N, C-alpha and C positions, 0 to 999 in steps of 0.2 A: 222170415216169418215163423221162427221158432216159437215166439210168444203166442201166436195164434194157434199153433199146433198144441202147445201145452194148455192153453185156455180151453180147448175143446174137451180135454180130459178132466179139467178141474171142476170141483163142485162149487167152490166159492172163489170170488175174484174181487180184487181191489184195483180199480183203475184210476190212475192219476194223470193230471194235466196241470200245467202252469199257464197262467194268463197274465204275465207280467206287463205286457204292453197292449196287445190287441185282442186277447182272448185265446181260445184253444187252437193250437196248431200241431203240437207234437204227436198227439194221439189220433189225429184225424185219419191218417191212412190205415192204422190198425183197426180203428172203430168201423170204418167203412168196410174193410175186409170182413170183420166179424159179423157185421150186419148182413152181409151176403150169405154167410154160413148159417146164420140163425141158430146159434147154440141155445138150447132150452134147459130148463131146470137148474139155473144158476142162482146164486145168492151173493150179495156183496154190497159194496158201497164205493163211492167216488171220493177222491181226495185231491188236494192241490193247493198251490199258492197263487197269490195274485198281487199286483201292484196297483197302478192306476187303471189298468185294463182288467175288468172282472169277467167272469163267465166261464173260465176253464173248468173248474170242478162242477159247476152247474150243468154245463153242456155234456159232460161225461155222465152225470147223474141222469139227465134226460135220455141219453142213449140207452143206458141200462134199463130205465123204466120202459122205454119203447120196445125193448126186447122181452119184456114181461118177466124180468128177473126179480127175485125177492130182494127188496132194498132193506138192509139191516139197520141203516141209520141215514140221517141227512149227510150231505157231503161234509167231509172234514176239511176245513179251510184254514189257511194261515196267510196273513199279509206279509209278503216278502219271505222271511224266515220264521221257523217255528219258535214259539216261546216255551217256557217250562210247562205251562198249562197245556199247550197244544201237544207237546211230547207225551204228557201224561194221558191225554185223550187218545193219542195214537196207540199207546200201550194197551189201554182199555179196549179200543176198537180191535186190536190184534187178537186179544184174548177172546172177544166175542166172535170174531171170524173163525178162530180155531175151534171153538165150541160148536159153531154151526157146521163146519166141515165134518167134525166127528159125528154130529147128529145125522147128517146126510149120508154118511157111509155105513151107518148101522142098519 
């Protein structure tokens, strides 16, 4: 649960999940644990990939919203693997995240 310990100290977070077949699975345990800890004052966004099963990035986004975190953008999603456009969007989102972290630490 190193991820959870680090997340409690972070100002910004990006949480990802894939929903290739049936929806969100991988992050379920971490998200459930985080929900119990109720970390406040966070900002970030969700990201993930999907195949025929959708819902991974959206489920993570709903979790973040339920925790009253500041959502910096809609979920960043890619069908199967990222395209050049998605990778450009990832870079832009990373810059935005870094700017928000800097703002929150000042």
